[in-house]
Phi, psi and omega in degrees: 000124180295144181249155177227159175240158177253120181257145173257125180284142180293145178276083188296327186260003179066035182264004179081009180280134179234071182279145180233160178207151178275147178222132179291136173262097185299136179296303172184175180272131177278122182274177186297317180298319179292323178296318178300316180295323178295316178295320180298327180293338177270336184226076184297334182288344181257127183290158179297326180294322178292316179299316179298321179295320179295315179300317179297320180293321178299316179299316181297317181293317178301314180298316182294317181290324175297319181293341179266001176099005178276157159259150186239124180249128172250117184307137178069002177245296179159190185241133176256140177208162182270149171244135184245160177209154174290143178238055176206175183260015182283156181296150181262357178263139178288135180286330180198176179295337181270356180290116183263007179051048183287157176057042176266140175266125181235142180220166175287127180254335182191172173243125179271149174225125177244116184294142176293140180298331177295321178296315180297318180297317179296319180295323178297324181284318189270342184270118175256117184260145178232132180283133177290141182298149181122172181274210180271127180275139179267130177278137181299140181282139177293146179282356184259142174284172179301316180296321179290324178295319178295318179299316178299319180294318181296328178296320177290319180297319179296329182276319187249347183095343180194172174224143179259164184303314182300318180294318180299318180295318183292312185290336181255008177054052182242151168293139182305322180295315179291324179301320179296315179294323180296315179294322178298318180291320179296315181293336178282350178273116183298340180267354181287146183273008184238142175220168183256157176222144177079189181207165178059222182290348180263005183286133178223167178240135185230171178284133181289135179287147181298137179088358180261000000 
């Protein structure tokens, strides 16, 4: 039975808020060989070598189709899509309405995955969670102030055109859950220079345009 712990997010702004959230304590990572054996246990008539070959082919096809501009959906699992970023030192802000951002270098920065709602629904039904013994765990406080966190984010945005949640959490030494709340609070500030675009796995944070 998977276990979870309850974490208390640090009160970064000193407002007396003591918010908590549950976090799964992962048993360990299942590697490719173990996954093949698990599939084989359900389909004994199919050899492990065939299963391994099929998995490898699925990965190759997904990679090839993504590189051709497709998004790839696997029923009951989810959708894979590419995330892009600028790969040059040019500014990410348009100089004028006629600025066509010509001669920009763009590259693949990541692969997005959005889980199928059927998968999430099944997991909610089949997953029995048990709380790990102990009280509420305190998440370590980031060494950066709010202004420094915004500055760190803007440096990435100036370089790539946007920043993703994972990147924001890493550069500011934050737990992803708190990083999400932190960005939500920052974007809610009308004077903050950052705003969000998109939703779900495609959500990114960009520099707010002047006058917006």
